[in-house]
PQR file with spaces between the fields and no chain letter, atoms N, CA, C, O and H, PARSE charges and radii, in Angstrom:
ATOM       1  N    UNK     1     114.591  122.023   62.407 -0.4000 1.5000
ATOM       2  CA   UNK     1     114.640  122.248   61.018 -0.0000 2.0000
ATOM       3  C    UNK     1     115.546  123.558   60.773  0.5500 1.7000
ATOM       4  O    UNK     1     115.368  124.605   61.396 -0.5500 1.4000
ATOM       5  N    UNK     2     116.444  123.394   59.885 -0.4000 1.5000
ATOM       6  CA   UNK     2     117.437  124.480   59.505 -0.0000 2.0000
ATOM       7  C    UNK     2     116.663  125.693   58.881  0.5500 1.7000
ATOM       8  O    UNK     2     115.792  125.539   58.025 -0.5500 1.4000
ATOM       9  H    UNK     2     116.589  122.544   59.379  0.4000 1.0000
ATOM      10  N    UNK     3     117.039  126.877   59.365 -0.4000 1.5000
ATOM      11  CA   UNK     3     116.486  128.080   58.673 -0.0000 2.0000
ATOM      12  C    UNK     3     117.233  128.405   57.296  0.5500 1.7000
ATOM      13  O    UNK     3     118.394  128.054   57.086 -0.5500 1.4000
ATOM      14  H    UNK     3     117.746  127.001   60.060  0.4000 1.0000
ATOM      15  N    UNK     4     116.524  129.043   56.467 -0.4000 1.5000
ATOM      16  CA   UNK     4     117.170  129.387   55.128 -0.0000 2.0000
ATOM      17  C    UNK     4     117.733  130.765   55.450  0.5500 1.7000
ATOM      18  O    UNK     4     117.614  131.167   56.608 -0.5500 1.4000
ATOM      19  H    UNK     4     115.580  129.328   56.638  0.4000 1.0000
ATOM      20  N    UNK     5     118.356  131.556   54.507 -0.4000 1.5000
ATOM      21  CA   UNK     5     119.057  132.732   54.846 -0.0000 2.0000
ATOM      22  C    UNK     5     118.115  133.767   55.146  0.5500 1.7000
ATOM      23  O    UNK     5     118.358  134.507   56.099 -0.5500 1.4000
ATOM      24  H    UNK     5     118.453  131.229   53.567  0.4000 1.0000
ATOM      25  N    UNK     6     116.976  133.939   54.407 -0.4000 1.5000
ATOM      26  CA   UNK     6     116.037  134.886   54.768 -0.0000 2.0000
ATOM      27  C    UNK     6     115.262  134.714   56.066  0.5500 1.7000
ATOM      28  O    UNK     6     114.848  135.719   56.645 -0.5500 1.4000
ATOM      29  H    UNK     6     116.778  133.338   53.633  0.4000 1.0000
ATOM      30  N    UNK     7     115.024  133.388   56.597 -0.4000 1.5000
ATOM      31  CA   UNK     7     114.289  133.240   57.634 -0.0000 2.0000
ATOM      32  C    UNK     7     115.380  133.646   58.881  0.5500 1.7000
ATOM      33  O    UNK     7     114.973  134.115   59.944 -0.5500 1.4000
ATOM      34  H    UNK     7     115.360  132.573   56.126  0.4000 1.0000
ATOM      35  N    UNK     8     116.783  133.407   58.608 -0.4000 1.5000
ATOM      36  CA   UNK     8     117.716  133.697   59.675 -0.0000 2.0000
ATOM      37  C    UNK     8     117.686  135.214   59.842  0.5500 1.7000
ATOM      38  O    UNK     8     117.522  135.771   60.927 -0.5500 1.4000
ATOM      39  H    UNK     8     117.113  133.026   57.744  0.4000 1.0000
ATOM      40  N    UNK     9     117.852  135.811   58.719 -0.4000 1.5000
ATOM      41  CA   UNK     9     117.942  137.339   58.644 -0.0000 2.0000
ATOM      42  C    UNK     9     116.668  137.944   59.497  0.5500 1.7000
ATOM      43  O    UNK     9     116.811  138.918   60.236 -0.5500 1.4000
ATOM      44  H    UNK     9     117.986  135.359   57.837  0.4000 1.0000
ATOM      45  N    UNK    10     115.518  137.329   59.335 -0.4000 1.5000
ATOM      46  CA   UNK    10     114.409  138.026   60.059 -0.0000 2.0000
ATOM      47  C    UNK    10     114.481  137.553   61.354  0.5500 1.7000
ATOM      48  O    UNK    10     114.044  138.388   62.146 -0.5500 1.4000
ATOM      49  H    UNK    10     115.402  136.538   58.734  0.4000 1.0000
ATOM      50  N    UNK    11     114.929  136.362   61.962 -0.4000 1.5000
ATOM      51  CA   UNK    11     115.060  136.223   63.217 -0.0000 2.0000
ATOM      52  C    UNK    11     116.118  136.959   63.874  0.5500 1.7000
ATOM      53  O    UNK    11     116.116  136.967   65.105 -0.5500 1.4000
ATOM      54  H    UNK    11     115.283  135.683   61.318  0.4000 1.0000
ATOM      55  N    UNK    12     117.062  137.607   63.215 -0.4000 1.5000
ATOM      56  CA   UNK    12     118.179  138.309   63.691 -0.0000 2.0000
ATOM      57  C    UNK    12     117.835  139.862   63.679  0.5500 1.7000
ATOM      58  O    UNK    12     118.636  140.604   64.249 -0.5500 1.4000
ATOM      59  H    UNK    12     117.064  137.601   62.215  0.4000 1.0000
ATOM      60  N    UNK    13     116.912  140.317   63.184 -0.4000 1.5000
ATOM      61  CA   UNK    13     116.575  141.722   62.693 -0.0000 2.0000
ATOM      62  C    UNK    13     116.546  142.629   64.000  0.5500 1.7000
ATOM      63  O    UNK    13     116.722  143.842   63.887 -0.5500 1.4000
ATOM      64  H    UNK    13     116.262  139.715   62.721  0.4000 1.0000
ATOM      65  N    UNK    14     116.350  142.111   65.091 -0.4000 1.5000
ATOM      66  CA   UNK    14     116.347  143.008   66.167 -0.0000 2.0000
ATOM      67  C    UNK    14     117.774  143.370   66.776  0.5500 1.7000
ATOM      68  O    UNK    14     117.898  144.214   67.663 -0.5500 1.4000
ATOM      69  H    UNK    14     116.207  141.126   65.182  0.4000 1.0000
ATOM      70  N    UNK    15     118.841  142.663   66.228 -0.4000 1.5000
ATOM      71  CA   UNK    15     120.202  142.962   66.684 -0.0000 2.0000
ATOM      72  C    UNK    15     120.734  144.261   65.911  0.5500 1.7000
ATOM      73  O    UNK    15     120.385  144.502   64.755 -0.5500 1.4000
ATOM      74  H    UNK    15     118.741  141.977   65.507  0.4000 1.0000
ATOM      75  N    UNK    16     121.636  145.104   66.664 -0.4000 1.5000
ATOM      76  CA   UNK    16     122.238  146.254   65.947 -0.0000 2.0000
ATOM      77  C    UNK    16     123.412  145.484   65.086  0.5500 1.7000
ATOM      78  O    UNK    16     124.229  144.730   65.614 -0.5500 1.4000
ATOM      79  H    UNK    16     121.920  144.907   67.603  0.4000 1.0000
ATOM      80  N    UNK    17     123.376  145.746   63.880 -0.4000 1.5000
ATOM      81  CA   UNK    17     124.501  145.301   62.978 -0.0000 2.0000
ATOM      82  C    UNK    17     125.367  146.215   62.365  0.5500 1.7000
ATOM      83  O    UNK    17     125.983  146.024   61.317 -0.5500 1.4000
ATOM      84  H    UNK    17     122.712  146.358   63.451  0.4000 1.0000
ATOM      85  N    UNK    18     125.386  147.409   63.200 -0.4000 1.5000
ATOM      86  CA   UNK    18     126.315  148.496   62.707 -0.0000 2.0000
ATOM      87  C    UNK    18     127.730  147.815   62.941  0.5500 1.7000
ATOM      88  O    UNK    18     128.011  146.859   63.664 -0.5500 1.4000
ATOM      89  H    UNK    18     124.885  147.565   64.052  0.4000 1.0000
ATOM      90  N    UNK    19     128.683  148.723   61.970 -0.4000 1.5000
ATOM      91  CA   UNK    19     130.072  148.306   62.103 -0.0000 2.0000
ATOM      92  C    UNK    19     130.446  148.589   63.529  0.5500 1.7000
ATOM      93  O    UNK    19     130.144  149.627   64.119 -0.5500 1.4000
ATOM      94  H    UNK    19     128.454  149.500   61.382  0.4000 1.0000
ATOM      95  N    UNK    20     131.229  147.433   64.118 -0.4000 1.5000
ATOM      96  CA   UNK    20     131.878  147.631   65.311 -0.0000 2.0000
ATOM      97  C    UNK    20     130.796  147.219   66.470  0.5500 1.7000
ATOM      98  O    UNK    20     131.119  147.355   67.650 -0.5500 1.4000
ATOM      99  H    UNK    20     131.474  146.590   63.638  0.4000 1.0000
ATOM     100  N    UNK    21     129.571  146.740   66.132 -0.4000 1.5000
ATOM     101  CA   UNK    21     128.553  146.363   66.963 -0.0000 2.0000
ATOM     102  C    UNK    21     128.936  145.075   67.716  0.5500 1.7000
ATOM     103  O    UNK    21     129.965  144.524   67.326 -0.5500 1.4000
ATOM     104  H    UNK    21     129.308  146.630   65.173  0.4000 1.0000
ATOM     105  N    UNK    22     128.250  144.503   68.756 -0.4000 1.5000
ATOM     106  CA   UNK    22     128.584  143.301   69.276 -0.0000 2.0000
ATOM     107  C    UNK    22     128.331  142.104   68.190  0.5500 1.7000
ATOM     108  O    UNK    22     129.133  141.200   67.958 -0.5500 1.4000
ATOM     109  H    UNK    22     127.414  144.951   69.074  0.4000 1.0000
ATOM     110  N    UNK    23     127.092  142.276   67.592 -0.4000 1.5000
ATOM     111  CA   UNK    23     126.737  141.340   66.558 -0.0000 2.0000
ATOM     112  C    UNK    23     127.999  141.344   65.321  0.5500 1.7000
ATOM     113  O    UNK    23     128.576  140.313   64.976 -0.5500 1.4000
ATOM     114  H    UNK    23     126.440  143.011   67.781  0.4000 1.0000
ATOM     115  N    UNK    24     128.222  142.402   64.876 -0.4000 1.5000
ATOM     116  CA   UNK    24     129.210  142.712   63.819 -0.0000 2.0000
ATOM     117  C    UNK    24     130.605  142.121   64.225  0.5500 1.7000
ATOM     118  O    UNK    24     131.222  141.451   63.398 -0.5500 1.4000
ATOM     119  H    UNK    24     127.754  143.240   65.156  0.4000 1.0000
ATOM     120  N    UNK    25     131.112  142.348   65.461 -0.4000 1.5000
ATOM     121  CA   UNK    25     132.119  141.739   66.098 -0.0000 2.0000
ATOM     122  C    UNK    25     132.259  140.110   66.169  0.5500 1.7000
ATOM     123  O    UNK    25     133.262  139.433   65.943 -0.5500 1.4000
ATOM     124  H    UNK    25     130.610  142.893   66.133  0.4000 1.0000
ATOM     125  N    UNK    26     131.111  139.740   66.505 -0.4000 1.5000
ATOM     126  CA   UNK    26     131.003  138.287   66.575 -0.0000 2.0000
ATOM     127  C    UNK    26     131.079  137.605   65.149  0.5500 1.7000
ATOM     128  O    UNK    26     131.788  136.617   64.957 -0.5500 1.4000
ATOM     129  H    UNK    26     130.296  140.290   66.688  0.4000 1.0000
ATOM     130  N    UNK    27     130.312  138.184   64.163 -0.4000 1.5000
ATOM     131  CA   UNK    27     130.430  137.653   63.022 -0.0000 2.0000
ATOM     132  C    UNK    27     131.838  137.835   62.349  0.5500 1.7000
ATOM     133  O    UNK    27     132.269  137.022   61.532 -0.5500 1.4000
ATOM     134  H    UNK    27     129.736  138.987   64.319  0.4000 1.0000
ATOM     135  N    UNK    28     132.602  139.081   62.790 -0.4000 1.5000
ATOM     136  CA   UNK    28     133.986  139.094   62.155 -0.0000 2.0000
ATOM     137  C    UNK    28     134.965  138.048   62.834  0.5500 1.7000
ATOM     138  O    UNK    28     135.810  137.422   62.195 -0.5500 1.4000
ATOM     139  H    UNK    28     132.251  139.741   63.454  0.4000 1.0000
ATOM     140  N    UNK    29     134.775  137.936   64.091 -0.4000 1.5000
ATOM     141  CA   UNK    29     135.633  136.833   64.744 -0.0000 2.0000
ATOM     142  C    UNK    29     135.467  135.551   64.159  0.5500 1.7000
ATOM     143  O    UNK    29     136.430  134.802   63.996 -0.5500 1.4000
ATOM     144  H    UNK    29     134.087  138.444   64.611  0.4000 1.0000
ATOM     145  N    UNK    30     134.256  135.235   63.819 -0.4000 1.5000
ATOM     146  CA   UNK    30     134.211  133.947   63.038 -0.0000 2.0000
ATOM     147  C    UNK    30     134.756  133.945   61.626  0.5500 1.7000
ATOM     148  O    UNK    30     135.454  133.044   61.161 -0.5500 1.4000
ATOM     149  H    UNK    30     133.474  135.843   63.952  0.4000 1.0000
ATOM     150  N    UNK    31     134.400  134.953   61.039 -0.4000 1.5000
ATOM     151  CA   UNK    31     135.096  135.193   59.674 -0.0000 2.0000
ATOM     152  C    UNK    31     136.595  135.072   59.719  0.5500 1.7000
ATOM     153  O    UNK    31     137.186  134.426   58.855 -0.5500 1.4000
ATOM     154  H    UNK    31     133.833  135.684   61.416  0.4000 1.0000
ATOM     155  N    UNK    32     137.192  135.644   60.652 -0.4000 1.5000
ATOM     156  CA   UNK    32     138.689  135.432   60.486 -0.0000 2.0000
ATOM     157  C    UNK    32     139.236  134.337   61.392  0.5500 1.7000
ATOM     158  O    UNK    32     140.437  134.291   61.657 -0.5500 1.4000
ATOM     159  H    UNK    32     136.712  136.169   61.354  0.4000 1.0000
ATOM     160  N    UNK    33     138.336  133.432   61.879 -0.4000 1.5000
ATOM     161  CA   UNK    33     138.748  132.275   62.452 -0.0000 2.0000
ATOM     162  C    UNK    33     139.242  132.560   63.978  0.5500 1.7000
ATOM     163  O    UNK    33     140.032  131.795   64.531 -0.5500 1.4000
ATOM     164  H    UNK    33     137.360  133.470   61.664  0.4000 1.0000
ATOM     165  N    UNK    34     138.776  133.592   64.546 -0.4000 1.5000
ATOM     166  CA   UNK    34     139.284  133.734   66.009 -0.0000 2.0000
ATOM     167  C    UNK    34     138.289  133.118   66.824  0.5500 1.7000
ATOM     168  O    UNK    34     137.153  133.049   66.355 -0.5500 1.4000
ATOM     169  H    UNK    34     138.134  134.214   64.098  0.4000 1.0000
ATOM     170  N    UNK    35     138.529  132.618   68.056 -0.4000 1.5000
ATOM     171  CA   UNK    35     137.911  132.204   69.072 -0.0000 2.0000
ATOM     172  C    UNK    35     136.778  133.334   69.605  0.5500 1.7000
ATOM     173  O    UNK    35     136.771  134.505   69.225 -0.5500 1.4000
ATOM     174  H    UNK    35     139.451  132.674   68.438  0.4000 1.0000
ATOM     175  N    UNK    36     135.896  132.795   70.487 -0.4000 1.5000
ATOM     176  CA   UNK    36     134.825  133.444   70.895 -0.0000 2.0000
ATOM     177  C    UNK    36     135.282  134.573   72.011  0.5500 1.7000
ATOM     178  O    UNK    36     135.798  134.146   73.045 -0.5500 1.4000
ATOM     179  H    UNK    36     135.902  131.844   70.796  0.4000 1.0000
ATOM     180  N    UNK    37     135.132  135.840   71.862 -0.4000 1.5000
ATOM     181  CA   UNK    37     135.413  136.809   73.075 -0.0000 2.0000
ATOM     182  C    UNK    37     134.534  137.893   72.926  0.5500 1.7000
ATOM     183  O    UNK    37     134.914  138.890   72.312 -0.5500 1.4000
ATOM     184  H    UNK    37     134.713  136.187   71.022  0.4000 1.0000
ATOM     185  N    UNK    38     133.288  137.820   73.460 -0.4000 1.5000
ATOM     186  CA   UNK    38     132.339  138.876   73.409 -0.0000 2.0000
ATOM     187  C    UNK    38     132.767  140.249   73.654  0.5500 1.7000
ATOM     188  O    UNK    38     133.046  140.573   74.809 -0.5500 1.4000
ATOM     189  H    UNK    38     132.980  137.010   73.959  0.4000 1.0000
ATOM     190  N    UNK    39     132.863  141.210   72.571 -0.4000 1.5000
ATOM     191  CA   UNK    39     133.196  142.441   72.488 -0.0000 2.0000
ATOM     192  C    UNK    39     132.687  143.470   71.455  0.5500 1.7000
ATOM     193  O    UNK    39     132.019  143.031   70.519 -0.5500 1.4000
ATOM     194  H    UNK    39     132.636  140.947   71.633  0.4000 1.0000
ATOM     195  N    UNK    40     132.899  144.604   71.517 -0.4000 1.5000
ATOM     196  CA   UNK    40     132.448  145.633   70.357 -0.0000 2.0000
ATOM     197  C    UNK    40     133.624  146.667   70.207  0.5500 1.7000
ATOM     198  O    UNK    40     134.537  146.788   71.024 -0.5500 1.4000
ATOM     199  H    UNK    40     133.442  144.961   72.277  0.4000 1.0000
ATOM     200  N    UNK    41     133.503  147.266   69.259 -0.4000 1.5000
ATOM     201  CA   UNK    41     134.548  148.336   68.661 -0.0000 2.0000
ATOM     202  C    UNK    41     135.999  147.862   68.585  0.5500 1.7000
ATOM     203  O    UNK    41     136.265  146.689   68.323 -0.5500 1.4000
ATOM     204  H    UNK    41     132.761  147.168   68.596  0.4000 1.0000
ATOM     205  N    UNK    42     136.772  148.629   68.776 -0.4000 1.5000
ATOM     206  CA   UNK    42     138.319  148.335   68.649 -0.0000 2.0000
ATOM     207  C    UNK    42     138.755  147.890   67.295  0.5500 1.7000
ATOM     208  O    UNK    42     139.741  147.166   67.162 -0.5500 1.4000
ATOM     209  H    UNK    42     136.556  149.582   68.989  0.4000 1.0000
ATOM     210  N    UNK    43     138.004  148.330   66.229 -0.4000 1.5000
ATOM     211  CA   UNK    43     138.587  147.903   64.862 -0.0000 2.0000
ATOM     212  C    UNK    43     138.761  149.163   64.191  0.5500 1.7000
ATOM     213  O    UNK    43     138.832  149.051   62.967 -0.5500 1.4000
ATOM     214  H    UNK    43     137.203  148.919   66.337  0.4000 1.0000
ATOM     215  N    UNK    44     138.855  150.394   64.674 -0.4000 1.5000
ATOM     216  CA   UNK    44     139.274  151.489   63.898 -0.0000 2.0000
ATOM     217  C    UNK    44     138.147  152.265   63.335  0.5500 1.7000
ATOM     218  O    UNK    44     136.990  151.954   63.619 -0.5500 1.4000
ATOM     219  H    UNK    44     138.798  150.485   65.668  0.4000 1.0000
ATOM     220  N    UNK    45     138.395  153.168   62.625 -0.4000 1.5000
ATOM     221  CA   UNK    45     137.299  154.077   61.969 -0.0000 2.0000
ATOM     222  C    UNK    45     136.442  154.593   63.115  0.5500 1.7000
ATOM     223  O    UNK    45     136.905  155.001   64.180 -0.5500 1.4000
ATOM     224  H    UNK    45     139.335  153.421   62.394  0.4000 1.0000
ATOM     225  N    UNK    46     135.227  154.542   62.820 -0.4000 1.5000
ATOM     226  CA   UNK    46     134.240  155.193   63.934 -0.0000 2.0000
ATOM     227  C    UNK    46     133.436  154.041   64.951  0.5500 1.7000
ATOM     228  O    UNK    46     132.358  154.193   65.525 -0.5500 1.4000
ATOM     229  H    UNK    46     134.851  154.211   61.954  0.4000 1.0000
ATOM     230  N    UNK    47     134.248  152.972   64.961 -0.4000 1.5000
ATOM     231  CA   UNK    47     133.711  152.077   65.922 -0.0000 2.0000
ATOM     232  C    UNK    47     134.071  152.133   67.302  0.5500 1.7000
ATOM     233  O    UNK    47     133.626  151.315   68.108 -0.5500 1.4000
ATOM     234  H    UNK    47     135.124  152.850   64.494  0.4000 1.0000
ATOM     235  N    UNK    48     134.914  153.125   67.645 -0.4000 1.5000
ATOM     236  CA   UNK    48     135.243  153.304   68.943 -0.0000 2.0000
ATOM     237  C    UNK    48     136.223  152.323   69.663  0.5500 1.7000
ATOM     238  O    UNK    48     136.703  151.395   69.011 -0.5500 1.4000
ATOM     239  H    UNK    48     135.276  153.789   66.991  0.4000 1.0000
ATOM     240  N    UNK    49     136.555  152.498   71.047 -0.4000 1.5000
ATOM     241  CA   UNK    49     137.454  151.704   71.486 -0.0000 2.0000
ATOM     242  C    UNK    49     137.032  150.195   71.817  0.5500 1.7000
ATOM     243  O    UNK    49     135.807  150.100   71.748 -0.5500 1.4000
ATOM     244  H    UNK    49     136.165  153.251   71.576  0.4000 1.0000
ATOM     245  N    UNK    50     137.518  149.241   72.083 -0.4000 1.5000
ATOM     246  CA   UNK    50     137.005  147.931   72.197 -0.0000 2.0000
ATOM     247  C    UNK    50     136.497  147.912   73.628  0.5500 1.7000
ATOM     248  O    UNK    50     137.134  148.430   74.545 -0.5500 1.4000
ATOM     249  H    UNK    50     138.514  149.318   72.139  0.4000 1.0000
ATOM     250  N    UNK    51     135.453  147.364   73.774 -0.4000 1.5000
ATOM     251  CA   UNK    51     134.612  147.211   75.063 -0.0000 2.0000
ATOM     252  C    UNK    51     134.132  145.882   75.198  0.5500 1.7000
ATOM     253  O    UNK    51     133.303  145.431   74.408 -0.5500 1.4000
ATOM     254  H    UNK    51     134.936  146.943   73.028  0.4000 1.0000
ATOM     255  N    UNK    52     134.646  145.144   76.254 -0.4000 1.5000
ATOM     256  CA   UNK    52     134.231  143.720   76.416 -0.0000 2.0000
ATOM     257  C    UNK    52     132.693  143.656   76.919  0.5500 1.7000
ATOM     258  O    UNK    52     132.323  144.468   77.766 -0.5500 1.4000
ATOM     259  H    UNK    52     135.320  145.510   76.896  0.4000 1.0000
ATOM     260  N    UNK    53     131.879  142.779   76.447 -0.4000 1.5000
ATOM     261  CA   UNK    53     130.498  142.629   76.818 -0.0000 2.0000
ATOM     262  C    UNK    53     130.481  142.153   78.246  0.5500 1.7000
ATOM     263  O    UNK    53     131.325  141.370   78.680 -0.5500 1.4000
ATOM     264  H    UNK    53     132.180  142.118   75.759  0.4000 1.0000
ATOM     265  N    UNK    54     129.540  142.626   78.931 -0.4000 1.5000
ATOM     266  CA   UNK    54     129.190  142.202   80.156 -0.0000 2.0000
ATOM     267  C    UNK    54     127.844  141.858   80.528  0.5500 1.7000
ATOM     268  O    UNK    54     127.506  140.950   81.287 -0.5500 1.4000
ATOM     269  H    UNK    54     128.854  143.262   78.578  0.4000 1.0000
ATOM     270  N    UNK    55     126.977  142.825   79.806 -0.4000 1.5000
ATOM     271  CA   UNK    55     125.533  142.545   79.872 -0.0000 2.0000
ATOM     272  C    UNK    55     125.042  141.396   79.029  0.5500 1.7000
ATOM     273  O    UNK    55     125.484  141.243   77.891 -0.5500 1.4000
ATOM     274  H    UNK    55     127.251  143.563   79.190  0.4000 1.0000
ATOM     275  N    UNK    56     124.102  140.546   79.571 -0.4000 1.5000
ATOM     276  CA   UNK    56     123.576  139.325   78.763 -0.0000 2.0000
ATOM     277  C    UNK    56     123.187  139.603   77.514  0.5500 1.7000
ATOM     278  O    UNK    56     123.377  138.786   76.613 -0.5500 1.4000
ATOM     279  H    UNK    56     123.743  140.671   80.496  0.4000 1.0000
ATOM     280  N    UNK    57     122.601  140.778   77.300 -0.4000 1.5000
ATOM     281  CA   UNK    57     122.006  140.945   75.980 -0.0000 2.0000
ATOM     282  C    UNK    57     123.243  141.321   74.819  0.5500 1.7000
ATOM     283  O    UNK    57     123.233  141.072   73.614 -0.5500 1.4000
ATOM     284  H    UNK    57     122.447  141.442   78.031  0.4000 1.0000
ATOM     285  N    UNK    58     124.173  141.926   75.535 -0.4000 1.5000
ATOM     286  CA   UNK    58     125.432  142.257   74.482 -0.0000 2.0000
ATOM     287  C    UNK    58     126.235  140.805   74.123  0.5500 1.7000
ATOM     288  O    UNK    58     126.603  140.502   72.988 -0.5500 1.4000
ATOM     289  H    UNK    58     124.181  142.129   76.514  0.4000 1.0000
ATOM     290  N    UNK    59     126.401  140.079   75.186 -0.4000 1.5000
ATOM     291  CA   UNK    59     126.797  138.589   75.013 -0.0000 2.0000
ATOM     292  C    UNK    59     126.035  137.957   74.026  0.5500 1.7000
ATOM     293  O    UNK    59     126.621  137.421   73.086 -0.5500 1.4000
ATOM     294  H    UNK    59     126.102  140.326   76.108  0.4000 1.0000
ATOM     295  N    UNK    60     124.764  137.938   74.103 -0.4000 1.5000
ATOM     296  CA   UNK    60     123.769  137.130   73.128 -0.0000 2.0000
ATOM     297  C    UNK    60     123.974  137.743   71.776  0.5500 1.7000
ATOM     298  O    UNK    60     123.894  137.004   70.795 -0.5500 1.4000
ATOM     299  H    UNK    60     124.287  138.374   74.867  0.4000 1.0000
ATOM     300  N    UNK    61     124.239  139.067   71.618 -0.4000 1.5000
ATOM     301  CA   UNK    61     124.326  139.654   70.289 -0.0000 2.0000
ATOM     302  C    UNK    61     125.646  139.307   69.570  0.5500 1.7000
ATOM     303  O    UNK    61     125.728  139.256   68.343 -0.5500 1.4000
ATOM     304  H    UNK    61     124.304  139.667   72.415  0.4000 1.0000
ATOM     305  N    UNK    62     126.608  139.088   70.354 -0.4000 1.5000
ATOM     306  CA   UNK    62     127.841  138.836   69.976 -0.0000 2.0000
ATOM     307  C    UNK    62     127.957  137.427   69.394  0.5500 1.7000
ATOM     308  O    UNK    62     128.540  137.185   68.337 -0.5500 1.4000
ATOM     309  H    UNK    62     126.542  139.129   71.351  0.4000 1.0000
ATOM     310  N    UNK    63     127.231  136.322   70.331 -0.4000 1.5000
ATOM     311  CA   UNK    63     127.150  134.919   69.798 -0.0000 2.0000
ATOM     312  C    UNK    63     126.156  134.914   68.744  0.5500 1.7000
ATOM     313  O    UNK    63     126.436  134.147   67.824 -0.5500 1.4000
ATOM     314  H    UNK    63     126.758  136.519   71.189  0.4000 1.0000
ATOM     315  N    UNK    64     125.040  135.577   68.620 -0.4000 1.5000
ATOM     316  CA   UNK    64     124.314  135.666   67.410 -0.0000 2.0000
ATOM     317  C    UNK    64     125.119  135.865   66.173  0.5500 1.7000
ATOM     318  O    UNK    64     124.983  135.178   65.160 -0.5500 1.4000
ATOM     319  H    UNK    64     124.812  136.200   69.368  0.4000 1.0000
ATOM     320  N    UNK    65     126.014  136.901   66.320 -0.4000 1.5000
ATOM     321  CA   UNK    65     126.702  137.157   65.143 -0.0000 2.0000
ATOM     322  C    UNK    65     127.852  136.204   64.767  0.5500 1.7000
ATOM     323  O    UNK    65     128.244  136.123   63.603 -0.5500 1.4000
ATOM     324  H    UNK    65     126.124  137.458   67.143  0.4000 1.0000
ATOM     325  N    UNK    66     128.329  135.558   65.668 -0.4000 1.5000
ATOM     326  CA   UNK    66     129.192  134.711   65.422 -0.0000 2.0000
ATOM     327  C    UNK    66     128.646  133.241   64.981  0.5500 1.7000
ATOM     328  O    UNK    66     129.366  132.552   64.259 -0.5500 1.4000
ATOM     329  H    UNK    66     128.010  135.624   66.613  0.4000 1.0000
ATOM     330  N    UNK    67     127.606  132.844   65.332 -0.4000 1.5000
ATOM     331  CA   UNK    67     126.621  131.943   65.072 -0.0000 2.0000
ATOM     332  C    UNK    67     126.153  131.884   63.676  0.5500 1.7000
ATOM     333  O    UNK    67     126.131  130.875   62.971 -0.5500 1.4000
ATOM     334  H    UNK    67     127.021  133.404   65.918  0.4000 1.0000
ATOM     335  N    UNK    68     125.748  133.187   63.324 -0.4000 1.5000
ATOM     336  CA   UNK    68     125.326  133.529   62.029 -0.0000 2.0000
ATOM     337  C    UNK    68     126.355  133.390   61.085  0.5500 1.7000
ATOM     338  O    UNK    68     126.079  132.774   60.056 -0.5500 1.4000
ATOM     339  H    UNK    68     125.766  134.007   63.897  0.4000 1.0000
ATOM     340  N    UNK    69     127.596  133.882   61.245 -0.4000 1.5000
ATOM     341  CA   UNK    69     128.551  133.499   60.253 -0.0000 2.0000
ATOM     342  C    UNK    69     129.110  132.255   60.223  0.5500 1.7000
ATOM     343  O    UNK    69     129.626  131.987   59.137 -0.5500 1.4000
ATOM     344  H    UNK    69     127.821  134.382   62.081  0.4000 1.0000
ATOM     345  N    UNK    70     129.187  131.260   61.204 -0.4000 1.5000
ATOM     346  CA   UNK    70     129.372  130.122   61.227 -0.0000 2.0000
ATOM     347  C    UNK    70     128.390  129.356   60.188  0.5500 1.7000
ATOM     348  O    UNK    70     128.839  128.609   59.319 -0.5500 1.4000
ATOM     349  H    UNK    70     128.768  131.477   62.086  0.4000 1.0000
ATOM     350  N    UNK    71     127.061  129.602   60.353 -0.4000 1.5000
ATOM     351  CA   UNK    71     126.200  128.990   59.515 -0.0000 2.0000
ATOM     352  C    UNK    71     125.990  129.293   58.266  0.5500 1.7000
ATOM     353  O    UNK    71     125.864  128.397   57.431 -0.5500 1.4000
ATOM     354  H    UNK    71     126.696  130.209   61.059  0.4000 1.0000
ATOM     355  N    UNK    72     125.914  130.686   57.917 -0.4000 1.5000
ATOM     356  CA   UNK    72     125.706  131.280   56.744 -0.0000 2.0000
ATOM     357  C    UNK    72     126.815  132.176   55.836  0.5500 1.7000
ATOM     358  O    UNK    72     126.699  132.477   54.648 -0.5500 1.4000
ATOM     359  H    UNK    72     126.017  131.413   58.596  0.4000 1.0000
ATOM     360  N    UNK    73     127.794  132.473   56.644 -0.4000 1.5000
ATOM     361  CA   UNK    73     128.830  133.417   56.426 -0.0000 2.0000
ATOM     362  C    UNK    73     129.843  132.774   55.506  0.5500 1.7000
ATOM     363  O    UNK    73     129.632  131.823   54.754 -0.5500 1.4000
ATOM     364  H    UNK    73     127.888  132.229   57.610  0.4000 1.0000
ATOM     365  N    UNK    74     131.173  133.551   55.707 -0.4000 1.5000
ATOM     366  CA   UNK    74     132.154  133.012   54.780 -0.0000 2.0000
ATOM     367  C    UNK    74     133.276  132.970   55.802  0.5500 1.7000
ATOM     368  O    UNK    74     133.123  133.349   56.964 -0.5500 1.4000
ATOM     369  H    UNK    74     131.345  134.324   56.318  0.4000 1.0000
ATOM     370  N    UNK    75     134.319  132.531   55.351 -0.4000 1.5000
ATOM     371  CA   UNK    75     135.642  132.473   56.300 -0.0000 2.0000
ATOM     372  C    UNK    75     136.799  133.127   55.397  0.5500 1.7000
ATOM     373  O    UNK    75     136.711  133.101   54.169 -0.5500 1.4000
ATOM     374  H    UNK    75     134.443  132.224   54.408  0.4000 1.0000
ATOM     375  N    UNK    76     137.769  133.651   55.987 -0.4000 1.5000
ATOM     376  CA   UNK    76     138.868  134.366   55.272 -0.0000 2.0000
ATOM     377  C    UNK    76     139.832  133.448   54.816  0.5500 1.7000
ATOM     378  O    UNK    76     140.290  132.568   55.545 -0.5500 1.4000
ATOM     379  H    UNK    76     137.841  133.672   56.984  0.4000 1.0000
ATOM     380  N    UNK    77     140.174  133.618   53.595 -0.4000 1.5000
ATOM     381  CA   UNK    77     141.199  132.580   52.895 -0.0000 2.0000
ATOM     382  C    UNK    77     142.416  133.284   53.256  0.5500 1.7000
ATOM     383  O    UNK    77     142.504  134.489   53.018 -0.5500 1.4000
ATOM     384  H    UNK    77     139.801  134.333   53.002  0.4000 1.0000
ATOM     385  N    UNK    78     143.406  132.615   53.833 -0.4000 1.5000
ATOM     386  CA   UNK    78     144.756  133.042   54.215 -0.0000 2.0000
ATOM     387  C    UNK    78     145.837  132.586   53.107  0.5500 1.7000
ATOM     388  O    UNK    78     147.047  132.691   53.311 -0.5500 1.4000
ATOM     389  H    UNK    78     143.335  131.637   54.026  0.4000 1.0000
ATOM     390  N    UNK    79     145.321  132.100   51.987 -0.4000 1.5000
ATOM     391  CA   UNK    79     146.017  131.815   50.763 -0.0000 2.0000
ATOM     392  C    UNK    79     146.497  132.904   49.997  0.5500 1.7000
ATOM     393  O    UNK    79     147.097  132.699   48.942 -0.5500 1.4000
ATOM     394  H    UNK    79     144.339  132.015   51.821  0.4000 1.0000
């Protein structure tokens, strides 16, 4: 059964969603139509340098962000 938005947010509450986090970068890659490439940072500001995910929990957080945006998020319009 498909979760609604509120249920999905509760399911994902344990992930760090700060700007530049693995979850955030997964969500952003989905939004901009980029392929999956688990990482954090590298987006300027206070996000720090790009760091590729190697720990399983970081890879999971990235994919959770990507999947979340695919299901409930938006896509960048290039028009």
